[in-house]
KEPAKE-429373 format. One record per atom (N, C-alpha, C): residue in one letter; atom name; z, x, y. Coordinates in steps of 0.05 Angstrom, whole numbers, plus 5000, padded with zeros to 4 digits. Example, Ala and Ser with C-alpha at 12.3 -4.5 7.8 and 13.67 -1.06 7.14 Angstrom:
<batis>
<bati 'a'; 'N'; <5156; 5264; 4886>>
<bati 'a'; 'CA'; <5156; 5246; 4910>>
<bati 'a'; 'C'; <5156; 5264; 4934>>
<bati 's'; 'N'; <5142; 5257; 4955>>
<bati 's'; 'CA'; <5143; 5273; 4979>>
<bati 's'; 'C'; <5157; 5258; 5001>>
</batis>
This chain:
<batis>
<bati 'x'; 'N'; <0540; 2526; 7558>>
<bati 'x'; 'CA'; <0553; 2532; 7584>>
<bati 'x'; 'C'; <0574; 2511; 7591>>
<bati 'x'; 'N'; <0570; 2486; 7583>>
<bati 'x'; 'CA'; <0589; 2465; 7590>>
<bati 'x'; 'C'; <0615; 2470; 7575>>
<bati 'x'; 'N'; <0614; 2477; 7549>>
<bati 'x'; 'CA'; <0638; 2483; 7534>>
<bati 'x'; 'C'; <0654; 2506; 7546>>
<bati 'x'; 'N'; <0640; 2526; 7556>>
<bati 'x'; 'CA'; <0653; 2549; 7568>>
<bati 'x'; 'C'; <0667; 2541; 7594>>
<bati 'x'; 'N'; <0654; 2524; 7610>>
<bati 'x'; 'CA'; <0667; 2515; 7635>>
<bati 'x'; 'C'; <0692; 2498; 7629>>
<bati 'x'; 'N'; <0690; 2481; 7609>>
<bati 'x'; 'CA'; <0713; 2464; 7602>>
<bati 'x'; 'C'; <0735; 2481; 7590>>
<bati 'x'; 'N'; <0728; 2502; 7575>>
<bati 'x'; 'CA'; <0748; 2520; 7563>>
<bati 'x'; 'C'; <0764; 2534; 7585>>
<bati 'x'; 'N'; <0751; 2541; 7607>>
<bati 'x'; 'CA'; <0765; 2555; 7629>>
<bati 'x'; 'C'; <0787; 2538; 7641>>
<bati 'x'; 'N'; <0785; 2511; 7639>>
<bati 'x'; 'CA'; <0805; 2493; 7650>>
<bati 'x'; 'C'; <0830; 2492; 7632>>
<bati 'x'; 'N'; <0828; 2503; 7608>>
<bati 'x'; 'CA'; <0851; 2504; 7589>>
<bati 'x'; 'C'; <0862; 2476; 7583>>
<bati 'x'; 'N'; <0846; 2457; 7574>>
<bati 'x'; 'CA'; <0857; 2431; 7567>>
<bati 'x'; 'C'; <0873; 2432; 7542>>
<bati 'x'; 'N'; <0892; 2413; 7539>>
<bati 'x'; 'CA'; <0908; 2412; 7515>>
<bati 'x'; 'C'; <0893; 2401; 7491>>
<bati 'x'; 'N'; <0873; 2385; 7496>>
<bati 'x'; 'CA'; <0857; 2373; 7475>>
<bati 'x'; 'C'; <0835; 2393; 7466>>
<bati 'x'; 'N'; <0827; 2392; 7441>>
<bati 'x'; 'CA'; <0805; 2410; 7432>>
<bati 'x'; 'C'; <0779; 2402; 7445>>
<bati 'x'; 'N'; <0761; 2421; 7448>>
<bati 'x'; 'CA'; <0735; 2417; 7458>>
<bati 'x'; 'C'; <0715; 2420; 7435>>
<bati 'x'; 'N'; <0704; 2398; 7426>>
<bati 'x'; 'CA'; <0684; 2399; 7405>>
<bati 'x'; 'C'; <0657; 2403; 7418>>
<bati 'x'; 'N'; <0643; 2424; 7410>>
<bati 'x'; 'CA'; <0617; 2430; 7421>>
<bati 'x'; 'C'; <0596; 2428; 7399>>
<bati 'x'; 'N'; <0579; 2408; 7402>>
<bati 'x'; 'CA'; <0558; 2403; 7381>>
<bati 'x'; 'C'; <0533; 2420; 7387>>
<bati 'x'; 'N'; <0522; 2431; 7366>>
<bati 'x'; 'CA'; <0498; 2446; 7368>>
<bati 'x'; 'C'; <0483; 2443; 7341>>
<bati 'x'; 'N'; <0457; 2447; 7342>>
<bati 'x'; 'CA'; <0442; 2447; 7317>>
<bati 'x'; 'C'; <0434; 2475; 7309>>
<bati 'x'; 'N'; <0446; 2495; 7322>>
<bati 'x'; 'CA'; <0439; 2523; 7316>>
<bati 'x'; 'C'; <0464; 2539; 7308>>
<bati 'x'; 'N'; <0462; 2552; 7284>>
<bati 'x'; 'CA'; <0485; 2568; 7274>>
<bati 'x'; 'C'; <0493; 2590; 7293>>
<bati 'x'; 'N'; <0473; 2603; 7305>>
<bati 'x'; 'CA'; <0479; 2626; 7323>>
<bati 'x'; 'C'; <0495; 2617; 7347>>
<bati 'x'; 'N'; <0488; 2594; 7358>>
<bati 'x'; 'CA'; <0503; 2583; 7381>>
<bati 'x'; 'C'; <0531; 2576; 7373>>
<bati 'x'; 'N'; <0534; 2565; 7349>>
<bati 'x'; 'CA'; <0561; 2557; 7339>>
<bati 'x'; 'C'; <0578; 2582; 7336>>
<bati 'x'; 'N'; <0567; 2604; 7327>>
<bati 'x'; 'CA'; <0583; 2628; 7324>>
<bati 'x'; 'C'; <0593; 2638; 7352>>
<bati 'x'; 'N'; <0575; 2636; 7372>>
<bati 'x'; 'CA'; <0583; 2645; 7399>>
<bati 'x'; 'C'; <0604; 2627; 7411>>
<bati 'x'; 'N'; <0603; 2601; 7404>>
<bati 'x'; 'CA'; <0623; 2582; 7415>>
<bati 'x'; 'C'; <0651; 2588; 7406>>
<bati 'x'; 'N'; <0654; 2601; 7383>>
<bati 'x'; 'CA'; <0681; 2607; 7373>>
<bati 'x'; 'C'; <0696; 2627; 7391>>
<bati 'x'; 'N'; <0681; 2641; 7409>>
<bati 'x'; 'CA'; <0694; 2660; 7427>>
<bati 'x'; 'C'; <0710; 2647; 7449>>
<bati 'x'; 'N'; <0706; 2622; 7455>>
<bati 'x'; 'CA'; <0719; 2609; 7477>>
<bati 'x'; 'C'; <0743; 2594; 7468>>
<bati 'x'; 'N'; <0765; 2596; 7483>>
<bati 'x'; 'CA'; <0791; 2584; 7476>>
<bati 'x'; 'C'; <0788; 2554; 7474>>
<bati 'x'; 'N'; <0798; 2543; 7452>>
<bati 'x'; 'CA'; <0799; 2514; 7449>>
<bati 'x'; 'C'; <0773; 2501; 7441>>
<bati 'x'; 'N'; <0752; 2516; 7437>>
<bati 'x'; 'CA'; <0726; 2505; 7430>>
<bati 'x'; 'C'; <0722; 2505; 7400>>
<bati 'x'; 'N'; <0716; 2482; 7389>>
<bati 'x'; 'CA'; <0711; 2479; 7361>>
<bati 'x'; 'C'; <0681; 2472; 7358>>
<bati 'x'; 'N'; <0665; 2491; 7347>>
<bati 'x'; 'CA'; <0636; 2485; 7345>>
<bati 'x'; 'C'; <0631; 2466; 7322>>
<bati 'x'; 'N'; <0612; 2448; 7326>>
<bati 'x'; 'CA'; <0603; 2429; 7305>>
<bati 'x'; 'C'; <0573; 2433; 7302>>
<bati 'x'; 'N'; <0564; 2439; 7278>>
<bati 'x'; 'CA'; <0536; 2442; 7273>>
<bati 'x'; 'C'; <0526; 2416; 7260>>
<bati 'x'; 'N'; <0509; 2402; 7274>>
<bati 'x'; 'CA'; <0497; 2377; 7263>>
<bati 'x'; 'C'; <0470; 2372; 7277>>
<bati 'x'; 'N'; <0455; 2354; 7266>>
<bati 'x'; 'CA'; <0429; 2348; 7277>>
<bati 'x'; 'C'; <0433; 2333; 7304>>
<bati 'x'; 'N'; <0418; 2341; 7324>>
<bati 'x'; 'CA'; <0421; 2328; 7351>>
<bati 'x'; 'C'; <0396; 2313; 7359>>
<bati 'x'; 'N'; <0379; 2307; 7340>>
<bati 'x'; 'CA'; <0354; 2292; 7346>>
<bati 'x'; 'C'; <0358; 2262; 7342>>
<bati 'x'; 'N'; <0342; 2247; 7355>>
<bati 'x'; 'CA'; <0342; 2218; 7351>>
<bati 'x'; 'C'; <0356; 2204; 7374>>
<bati 'x'; 'N'; <0362; 2179; 7370>>
<bati 'x'; 'CA'; <0375; 2161; 7389>>
<bati 'x'; 'C'; <0403; 2173; 7397>>
<bati 'x'; 'N'; <0409; 2173; 7423>>
<bati 'x'; 'CA'; <0434; 2185; 7432>>
<bati 'x'; 'C'; <0459; 2172; 7420>>
<bati 'x'; 'N'; <0458; 2146; 7416>>
<bati 'x'; 'CA'; <0481; 2132; 7404>>
<bati 'x'; 'C'; <0485; 2142; 7375>>
<bati 'x'; 'N'; <0463; 2146; 7361>>
<bati 'x'; 'CA'; <0465; 2156; 7333>>
<bati 'x'; 'C'; <0475; 2185; 7333>>
<bati 'x'; 'N'; <0467; 2200; 7352>>
<bati 'x'; 'CA'; <0477; 2228; 7355>>
<bati 'x'; 'C'; <0507; 2228; 7360>>
<bati 'x'; 'N'; <0516; 2211; 7378>>
<bati 'x'; 'CA'; <0544; 2210; 7385>>
<bati 'x'; 'C'; <0560; 2202; 7360>>
<bati 'x'; 'N'; <0551; 2183; 7344>>
<bati 'x'; 'CA'; <0565; 2175; 7320>>
<bati 'x'; 'C'; <0565; 2197; 7300>>
<bati 'x'; 'N'; <0543; 2212; 7298>>
<bati 'x'; 'CA'; <0542; 2235; 7280>>
<bati 'x'; 'C'; <0562; 2257; 7288>>
<bati 'x'; 'N'; <0565; 2261; 7314>>
<bati 'x'; 'CA'; <0584; 2281; 7323>>
<bati 'x'; 'C'; <0613; 2272; 7317>>
<bati 'x'; 'N'; <0619; 2246; 7321>>
<bati 'x'; 'CA'; <0645; 2235; 7315>>
<bati 'x'; 'C'; <0651; 2239; 7285>>
<bati 'x'; 'N'; <0632; 2232; 7268>>
<bati 'x'; 'CA'; <0636; 2235; 7239>>
<bati 'x'; 'C'; <0640; 2264; 7231>>
<bati 'x'; 'N'; <0625; 2282; 7243>>
<bati 'x'; 'CA'; <0628; 2311; 7237>>
<bati 'x'; 'C'; <0655; 2321; 7247>>
<bati 'x'; 'N'; <0664; 2313; 7271>>
<bati 'x'; 'CA'; <0689; 2322; 7282>>
<bati 'x'; 'C'; <0713; 2312; 7265>>
<bati 'x'; 'N'; <0712; 2288; 7256>>
<bati 'x'; 'CA'; <0734; 2276; 7241>>
<bati 'x'; 'C'; <0734; 2284; 7212>>
<bati 'x'; 'N'; <0710; 2288; 7200>>
<bati 'x'; 'CA'; <0707; 2296; 7172>>
<bati 'x'; 'C'; <0726; 2281; 7153>>
<bati 'x'; 'N'; <0726; 2255; 7155>>
<bati 'x'; 'CA'; <0742; 2239; 7136>>
<bati 'x'; 'C'; <0771; 2236; 7145>>
<bati 'x'; 'N'; <0780; 2249; 7166>>
<bati 'x'; 'CA'; <0807; 2246; 7175>>
<bati 'x'; 'C'; <0809; 2222; 7194>>
<bati 'x'; 'N'; <0832; 2209; 7193>>
<bati 'x'; 'CA'; <0836; 2186; 7211>>
<bati 'x'; 'C'; <0843; 2197; 7239>>
<bati 'x'; 'N'; <0831; 2186; 7260>>
<bati 'x'; 'CA'; <0837; 2195; 7287>>
<bati 'x'; 'C'; <0865; 2186; 7295>>
<bati 'x'; 'N'; <0877; 2199; 7314>>
<bati 'x'; 'CA'; <0903; 2191; 7325>>
<bati 'x'; 'C'; <0900; 2163; 7337>>
<bati 'x'; 'N'; <0922; 2149; 7339>>
<bati 'x'; 'CA'; <0922; 2122; 7350>>
<bati 'x'; 'C'; <0912; 2124; 7379>>
<bati 'x'; 'N'; <0894; 2106; 7386>>
<bati 'x'; 'CA'; <0882; 2105; 7413>>
<bati 'x'; 'C'; <0869; 2131; 7421>>
<bati 'x'; 'N'; <0857; 2145; 7403>>
<bati 'x'; 'CA'; <0844; 2170; 7409>>
<bati 'x'; 'C'; <0818; 2164; 7425>>
<bati 'x'; 'N'; <0813; 2181; 7444>>
<bati 'x'; 'CA'; <0789; 2178; 7461>>
<bati 'x'; 'C'; <0774; 2204; 7461>>
<bati 'x'; 'N'; <0748; 2203; 7457>>
<bati 'x'; 'CA'; <0731; 2226; 7459>>
<bati 'x'; 'C'; <0713; 2224; 7483>>
<bati 'x'; 'N'; <0710; 2246; 7497>>
<bati 'x'; 'CA'; <0692; 2247; 7521>>
<bati 'x'; 'C'; <0668; 2262; 7513>>
<bati 'x'; 'N'; <0644; 2250; 7517>>
<bati 'x'; 'CA'; <0619; 2263; 7510>>
<bati 'x'; 'C'; <0605; 2271; 7536>>
<bati 'x'; 'N'; <0598; 2297; 7538>>
<bati 'x'; 'CA'; <0584; 2307; 7561>>
<bati 'x'; 'C'; <0558; 2320; 7552>>
<bati 'x'; 'N'; <0537; 2312; 7564>>
<bati 'x'; 'CA'; <0511; 2325; 7558>>
<bati 'x'; 'C'; <0498; 2334; 7584>>
<bati 'x'; 'N'; <0491; 2359; 7584>>
<bati 'x'; 'CA'; <0477; 2370; 7607>>
<bati 'x'; 'C'; <0452; 2385; 7598>>
<bati 'x'; 'N'; <0431; 2382; 7613>>
<bati 'x'; 'CA'; <0406; 2396; 7606>>
<bati 'x'; 'C'; <0390; 2399; 7631>>
<bati 'x'; 'N'; <0375; 2421; 7633>>
<bati 'x'; 'CA'; <0358; 2424; 7657>>
<bati 'x'; 'C'; <0334; 2406; 7656>>
<bati 'x'; 'N'; <0328; 2394; 7633>>
<bati 'x'; 'CA'; <0304; 2377; 7630>>
<bati 'x'; 'C'; <0311; 2349; 7640>>
<bati 'x'; 'N'; <0308; 2343; 7665>>
<bati 'x'; 'CA'; <0316; 2317; 7676>>
<bati 'x'; 'C'; <0296; 2295; 7671>>
<bati 'x'; 'N'; <0273; 2302; 7658>>
<bati 'x'; 'CA'; <0253; 2282; 7652>>
<bati 'x'; 'C'; <0261; 2266; 7627>>
<bati 'x'; 'N'; <0279; 2277; 7611>>
<bati 'x'; 'CA'; <0288; 2262; 7587>>
<bati 'x'; 'C'; <0306; 2239; 7595>>
<bati 'x'; 'N'; <0307; 2218; 7579>>
<bati 'x'; 'CA'; <0322; 2194; 7586>>
<bati 'x'; 'C'; <0353; 2200; 7585>>
<bati 'x'; 'N'; <0362; 2217; 7567>>
<bati 'x'; 'CA'; <0390; 2222; 7564>>
<bati 'x'; 'C'; <0397; 2251; 7574>>
<bati 'x'; 'N'; <0386; 2258; 7596>>
<bati 'x'; 'CA'; <0388; 2286; 7606>>
<bati 'x'; 'C'; <0417; 2293; 7612>>
<bati 'x'; 'N'; <0430; 2280; 7630>>
<bati 'x'; 'CA'; <0458; 2286; 7638>>
<bati 'x'; 'C'; <0474; 2261; 7637>>
<bati 'x'; 'N'; <0497; 2262; 7623>>
<bati 'x'; 'CA'; <0514; 2239; 7622>>
<bati 'x'; 'C'; <0542; 2246; 7614>>
<bati 'x'; 'N'; <0561; 2228; 7620>>
<bati 'x'; 'CA'; <0588; 2229; 7610>>
<bati 'x'; 'C'; <0594; 2202; 7598>>
<bati 'x'; 'N'; <0603; 2202; 7573>>
<bati 'x'; 'CA'; <0610; 2177; 7560>>
<bati 'x'; 'C'; <0637; 2179; 7547>>
<bati 'x'; 'N'; <0653; 2158; 7550>>
<bati 'x'; 'CA'; <0679; 2156; 7537>>
<bati 'x'; 'C'; <0676; 2138; 7512>>
<bati 'x'; 'N'; <0688; 2147; 7490>>
<bati 'x'; 'CA'; <0687; 2131; 7466>>
<bati 'x'; 'C'; <0715; 2131; 7453>>
<bati 'x'; 'N'; <0726; 2107; 7448>>
<bati 'x'; 'CA'; <0751; 2105; 7433>>
<bati 'x'; 'C'; <0743; 2106; 7403>>
<bati 'x'; 'N'; <0758; 2123; 7388>>
<bati 'x'; 'CA'; <0752; 2126; 7360>>
<bati 'x'; 'C'; <0775; 2117; 7343>>
</batis>
């Protein structure tokens, strides 16, 4: 849902949407500007963020001063990393 909402804003930057499910990744391709990434989302949140960065770049060098914005939303507010926004320079 978050990728869909961001897509509606029509940003110039790509929206990388990480999921661990192939079916969800196929549905994400329907939204403008959304690039689905299939990778494991379990474990420490910092490790997951690094895994997403590695998957998104896939050996390519990022643009100079590139910044990625990580947004996580979930209805399960009992989890420690339930909802957050993080900025990461890559």
